C-alpha positions in Angstrom: -26.4 60.0 -63.2 -25.3 61.1 -59.7 -23.3 58.9 -57.3 -25.2 57.9 -54.2 -23.7 60.3 -51.5 -21.3 58.4 -49.2 -22.7 57.2 -45.9 -21.0 56.4 -42.4 -22.5 53.2 -41.2 -20.9 51.7 -38.0 -20.8 47.9 -37.6 -22.9 47.6 -34.2 -23.8 50.6 -32.2 -25.8 50.2 -29.4 -29.9 51.2 -29.6 -30.5 53.4 -26.8 -33.7 55.3 -26.8 -35.1 58.0 -24.4 -36.8 55.0 -22.4 -33.1 53.3 -21.4 -32.0 56.9 -20.4 -35.0 57.5 -18.5 -34.7 53.9 -16.4 -31.3 54.3 -15.6 -31.8 57.7 -14.5 -34.5 56.2 -12.2 -32.1 54.0 -10.5 -29.3 56.9 -10.2 -32.3 58.9 -8.3 -33.2 56.2 -6.3 -30.1 56.1 -4.4 -29.7 52.5 -5.3 -27.3 51.9 -8.1 -25.6 48.3 -7.1 -27.4 45.0 -6.9 -31.3 45.8 -5.9 -34.5 45.8 -7.0 -34.3 46.3 -10.5 -31.8 43.6 -11.0 -34.3 41.1 -9.3 -37.0 42.4 -11.4 -35.1 42.0 -14.7 -34.1 38.1 -13.4 -37.8 37.7 -13.0 -39.2 39.3 -16.4 -36.4 37.2 -18.4 -37.6 33.9 -16.6 -41.1 34.8 -17.5 -40.5 35.3 -21.1 -38.2 32.6 -21.8 -39.2 29.8 -19.1 -43.1 30.7 -18.2 -41.8 31.8 -14.8 -45.0 32.3 -12.7 -43.5 34.5 -10.1 -43.4 31.9 -7.4 -40.1 30.8 -5.8 -36.7 31.7 -7.4 -36.6 32.7 -10.9 -34.2 30.3 -12.6 -31.9 33.2 -13.7 -29.3 35.2 -12.4 -28.2 38.3 -13.7 -24.6 38.7 -13.9 -21.7 41.6 -15.1 -21.1 39.5 -18.3 -21.8 36.1 -20.3 -18.3 35.2 -19.5 -19.0 35.3 -16.0 -22.0 33.2 -16.5 -20.5 30.4 -18.2 -17.7 30.3 -15.8 -20.2 30.0 -12.9 -22.2 27.5 -14.8 -18.8 25.4 -14.4 -18.5 26.2 -11.2 -22.1 25.1 -10.2 -21.4 22.0 -12.2 -18.3 21.3 -9.7 -16.1 20.9 -13.1 -12.5 21.4 -12.5 -10.4 21.6 -9.5 -10.9 25.1 -9.1 -14.9 24.3 -8.7 -14.2 20.9 -6.5 -13.9 18.7 -9.5 -11.1 16.6 -10.8 -8.0 18.0 -12.6 -8.6 16.1 -15.8 -12.4 17.1 -16.3 -12.7 17.9 -19.9 -15.3 20.3 -21.4 -15.8 20.3 -25.2 -16.5 23.5 -27.4 -16.4 24.5 -30.9 -12.8 25.9 -32.4 -14.8 28.5 -34.1 -16.0 30.7 -31.7 -14.9 33.6 -29.4 -12.5 32.9 -26.7 -15.2 33.1 -23.9 -16.4 29.9 -25.1 -13.4 28.0 -24.0 -11.5 30.6 -21.7 -14.0 29.8 -19.2 -13.1 26.0 -19.0 -9.5 27.5 -18.2 -10.6 29.5 -15.5 -12.0 26.6 -13.4 -8.8 24.3 -14.1 -10.6 21.8 -16.5 -9.4 21.1 -19.9 -10.4 22.3 -22.9 -11.3 20.4 -25.8 -12.2 21.7 -29.4 -14.1 20.2 -32.2 -14.3 21.3 -35.6 -17.0 23.1 -37.2 -19.1 22.0 -39.9 -19.2 22.8 -43.4 -23.1 22.5 -44.1 -24.0 25.7 -46.0 -26.0 28.2 -44.0 -24.4 26.9 -40.5 -21.4 27.5 -38.5 -22.1 25.3 -35.7 -19.9 22.3 -34.1 -19.5 19.1 -36.0 -21.7 16.8 -34.2 -20.2 13.8 -35.3 -16.9 15.2 -34.0 -18.4 15.9 -30.6 -19.7 12.4 -30.2 -16.2 11.1 -30.7 -14.7 13.5 -28.5 -16.8 12.4 -25.2 -14.8 10.7 -22.9 -15.2 9.3 -19.4 -13.6 12.7 -18.5 -16.1 14.7 -20.2 -18.3 16.7 -17.9 -19.8 19.5 -20.1 -20.1 20.5 -23.9 -20.4 24.2 -24.4 -22.3 24.8 -27.9 -22.5 27.8 -29.6 -25.5 29.6 -30.9 -23.3 31.6 -33.5 -24.9 34.8 -34.9 -28.0 34.0 -33.2 -28.9 31.1 -34.8 -29.9 28.1 -32.3 -27.8 24.7 -32.3 -29.2 21.4 -33.1 -30.1 20.8 -29.4 -32.1 17.5 -30.0 -28.8 16.1 -31.6 -26.7 17.3 -28.8 -29.2 15.8 -26.3 -29.3 12.7 -28.0 -25.4 12.4 -28.1 -25.0 13.2 -24.4 -27.7 10.6 -23.5 -26.5 7.9 -25.6 -22.9 8.7 -24.0 -24.2 8.3 -20.4 -22.5 5.4 -19.9 -19.4 6.9 -19.7 -20.6 9.6 -17.3 -19.3 9.5 -13.6 -21.1 12.3 -11.4 -19.2 14.6 -9.1 -21.5 16.3 -6.9 -25.3 17.0 -6.6 -25.7 19.0 -9.6 -23.8 16.2 -12.0 -25.8 13.7 -10.2 -29.2 15.5 -10.7 -28.3 15.8 -14.8 -26.7 12.2 -14.9 -24.6 12.7 -18.2 -22.4 15.4 -19.8 -24.2 18.7 -19.2 -25.3 21.1 -21.9 -24.2 24.6 -21.0 -25.3 26.5 -24.2 -23.4 29.9 -25.2 -26.1 31.5 -26.3 -24.3 35.0 -25.9 -25.8 35.9 -29.3 -29.4 34.2 -29.1 -31.5 36.1 -26.5 -35.2 35.7 -28.5 -34.0 32.8 -30.4 -36.0 29.6 -30.2 -35.6 26.2 -30.9 -38.7 23.9 -32.2 -40.8 26.4 -30.5 -39.0 26.4 -27.0 -37.0 29.8 -26.2 -33.2 29.4 -26.2 -32.9 29.6 -22.0 -35.3 26.6 -21.5 -33.7 24.1 -23.8 -30.0 23.4 -22.5 -29.3 22.4 -19.1 -28.2 25.7 -18.5 -27.9 29.0 -21.0 -25.8 31.7 -20.9 -26.6 35.2 -22.6 -24.9 38.2 -23.3 -25.7 41.8 -22.8 -22.8 43.4 -23.9 -22.7 46.6 -25.9 -23.0 45.3 -29.3 -25.4 42.7 -28.5 -29.1 42.8 -29.7 -30.1 43.5 -26.2 -27.5 45.5 -24.0 -27.4 46.5 -20.5 -23.9 48.1 -21.5 -22.0 45.1 -19.8 -23.8 42.4 -18.5 -25.3 38.6 -19.0 -27.5 36.3 -17.4 -27.5 32.5 -16.5 -30.4 30.1 -16.8 -31.1 26.8 -15.9 -33.9 24.1 -16.9 -35.1 22.3 -13.1 -33.0 19.7 -11.8 -34.5 16.5 -10.3 -33.6 16.9 -6.4 -32.0 20.1 -6.5 -34.2 23.1 -5.4 -34.2 26.0 -7.8 -33.8 28.2 -4.4 -30.6 26.5 -3.7 -29.1 27.0 -7.1 -30.2 30.6 -7.2 -28.7 31.0 -3.9 -25.5 29.6 -4.6 -25.0 31.8 -7.8 -25.8 34.6 -5.6 -22.9 33.6 -3.2 -20.7 33.0 -6.4 -21.0 36.4 -7.8 -20.9 38.5 -4.5 -17.7 37.3 -2.5 -19.3 34.2 -1.0 -21.1 36.9 0.9 -24.4 35.6 2.9 -26.4 38.5 2.4 -26.4 41.1 -0.4 -26.6 44.7 -0.1 -30.0 44.6 -0.4 -30.6 42.1 2.4 -28.2 44.0 4.6 -30.2 47.3 4.5 -32.9 45.6 6.6 -32.9 47.5 10.2 -30.5 45.4 12.4 -29.3 43.2 9.7 -25.8 44.2 9.3 -24.2 40.9 10.2 -23.1 38.6 7.4 -21.1 35.6 6.7 -18.4 34.9 4.1 -18.8 31.2 3.4 -16.7 31.2 0.5 -13.9 32.8 -1.2 -15.7 33.7 -4.4 -15.8 35.9 -6.8 -17.4 39.5 -7.7 -19.1 39.7 -10.8 -22.7 40.9 -10.0 -25.2 43.2 -12.3 -26.0 46.5 -11.1 -29.4 48.4 -10.9 -28.2 51.0 -13.4 -27.4 48.2 -15.8 -30.9 46.4 -15.2 -32.7 49.6 -15.7 -31.2 49.8 -19.2 -32.2 46.1 -19.6 -35.8 46.5 -18.1 -36.2 49.2 -20.9 -34.7 47.4 -23.5 -37.1 44.4 -22.7 -39.9 46.6 -23.3 -38.5 47.3 -26.8 -37.0 44.1 -27.8 -40.0 42.5 -29.6 -40.0 45.3 -32.2 -36.3 45.5 -32.4 -36.4 41.4 -33.3 -38.9 42.1 -36.1 -36.5 44.9 -37.4 -33.7 42.6 -37.2 -35.6 39.8 -39.7 -36.7 42.7 -41.9 -33.1 43.8 -42.7 -32.1 40.1 -42.8 -34.8 39.2 -45.5 -33.6 42.3 -47.6 -30.0 41.1 -47.3 -30.8 37.4 -48.3 -33.0 38.6 -51.4 -30.0 40.6 -52.6 -27.1 38.3 -51.9 -28.2 34.7 -52.2 -28.8 35.2 -56.1 -25.0 36.3 -56.2 -24.0 32.7 -54.6 -23.1 34.6 -51.5 -23.5 32.2 -48.5 -25.1 33.2 -45.7 -26.6 31.7 -42.1 -30.0 30.4 -42.4 -31.5 32.6 -39.6 -35.1 31.6 -39.9 -36.2 28.1 -40.6 -39.3 25.8 -39.6 -37.7 24.2 -36.5 -35.8 27.5 -35.2 -36.0 31.0 -35.2 -32.8 33.4 -34.9 -32.3 36.6 -32.7 -30.8 37.8 -35.9 -27.5 39.0 -33.9 -25.1 38.4 -37.3 -25.1 38.6 -40.8 -22.1 36.5 -41.3 -21.3 35.4 -45.1 -18.8 33.8 -47.0 -17.3 34.8 -50.2 -16.4 31.3 -51.7 -13.2 31.4 -53.6 -11.7 34.2 -51.9 -8.5 34.1 -50.0 -8.3 35.7 -46.3 -6.3 38.3 -47.7 -8.8 39.1 -50.8 -11.7 39.0 -48.1 -9.6 41.4 -46.2 -9.4 43.7 -49.4 -13.5 43.6 -49.7 -13.6 44.6 -45.8 -11.2 48.0 -46.7 -12.9 48.4 -49.8 -16.4 48.5 -47.8 -14.8 50.9 -45.1 -13.8 53.2 -47.8 -17.3 53.5 -49.0 -18.2 54.2 -45.4 -19.5 50.7 -44.3 -17.7 49.1 -41.3 -17.8 45.5 -41.7 -15.9 42.8 -39.2 -15.1 38.9 -38.8 -16.9 36.4 -37.0 -14.6 34.9 -35.7 -10.9 34.1 -36.1 -10.7 30.4 -35.1 -9.3 29.7 -31.7 -6.1 27.6 -32.5 -4.9 30.8 -34.8 -4.5 32.8 -31.3 -1.4 32.9 -29.5 -3.0 31.8 -26.2 -4.3 28.9 -27.6 -1.3 27.8 -29.9 0.5 27.8 -26.6 -2.0 25.3 -25.1 -1.0 22.9 -27.9 -3.8 23.8 -30.4 -3.2 23.7 -33.9 -5.0 24.7 -36.9 -4.5 22.2 -39.0 -6.5 19.8 -36.8 -9.6 22.0 -37.5 -9.5 22.2 -41.4 -13.3 23.2 -41.6 -12.7 26.4 -39.1 -9.7 27.3 -41.2 -11.9 26.9 -44.4 -14.6 29.0 -43.1 -12.2 31.7 -41.9 -10.7 32.2 -45.3 -13.8 34.3 -46.9 -16.2 35.0 -44.1 -16.9 38.4 -43.3 -19.7 40.0 -41.3 -21.9 43.0 -42.6 -23.7 45.8 -40.4 -27.0 44.3 -38.9 -28.7 46.4 -36.1 -31.6 48.5 -35.3 -30.0 51.7 -36.0 -30.1 51.3 -39.7 -32.5 53.1 -41.8 -34.0 51.8 -44.7 -31.8 53.8 -47.1 -28.7 52.6 -44.7 -29.7 48.9 -45.8 -30.1 49.8 -49.4 -26.8 51.8 -49.3 -24.9 48.3 -47.9 -26.4 46.2 -50.3 -25.5 48.5 -53.4 -22.0 48.6 -52.1 -21.3 45.2 -51.0 -22.9 43.8 -54.3 -20.7 46.1 -56.4 -17.5 44.9 -54.6 -18.3 41.1 -54.2 -19.1 41.2 -57.9 -15.7 42.2 -59.1 -14.1 39.5 -56.8 -16.7 37.0 -58.5 
């Protein structure tokens, strides 16, 4: 019996069709390539899809150049940290088992990063909610839960915790006052298209932040979006305008408004930032949005095939699809119980030798130099350390053919069995 021919399977290439090429070309041909009509249209279409936006008033969505910028502007909007008009001792809680963007945004506004451990619950790599509750103090202003791999967090539990702790909360500014408790600022970088108890991620947390980076399910090459739920006494138009100011140097008119005849004059109302999305990027996003339902279905098909093959071997993966929550299917993260990190790395190398590119999501933050310098010690996060020991991520993307999926399954099963 002949061996299966070796394939070359990249980890997460962007799924770009001729539709994206044409929509980007239309933006280029139009002469309007920075923030303009396509960016505004993408904001409205995302808000309509995720929040039921009717087209009246401002959409509760602002497109930016990254999810990192969206997270940072969320904290600035909330007035957290001295860089955003808050206090130097403001605290924001997030999980130790995540990518740096979930925490670095806290440092960007001058607030204090508080890390909690992750769960060891099978099928989940989310923050330990008991640890979250214990970590909330009178200084806590926000919590950043992470929808890791596209699987929504337990938002009911999180909202219940912050509501129960509201007596500790002292608001600073109109937006904090409107929320009236610790704000829930979702890092949904992986979770566009996911849902929690029948509600789209983007309409559950107080503020939600998405990534449209090149390796994400939905891409604009670089990009992201910030969405918010209605805030009592704070107009959506005011929030939208403030976020526009934050993303465009504090300039009172964007480039589109300045093109109107005789409307050149503008004011700089704050010494703010530059993190807007361009119309070229938005053109790609508009095409992706048309194709996205089919892309989500394909991811679910691949996950189902992986689960059917790997679970009988005792290989633990994320629970992407449950009755109460539906994943976007962004990452296929697996654990090989009993293996050490060096052994797991050997598996990754063995897969690479077969042409299969695997990855790791994630090296916990306390293991990185920047967070060690801030005083974090992995010994304080034993579950994150244990998860990291034997975790790897297999290719999961919509460029995979059925033959590619079968090849990955065969290669991984053969190699994993040798280590078990």
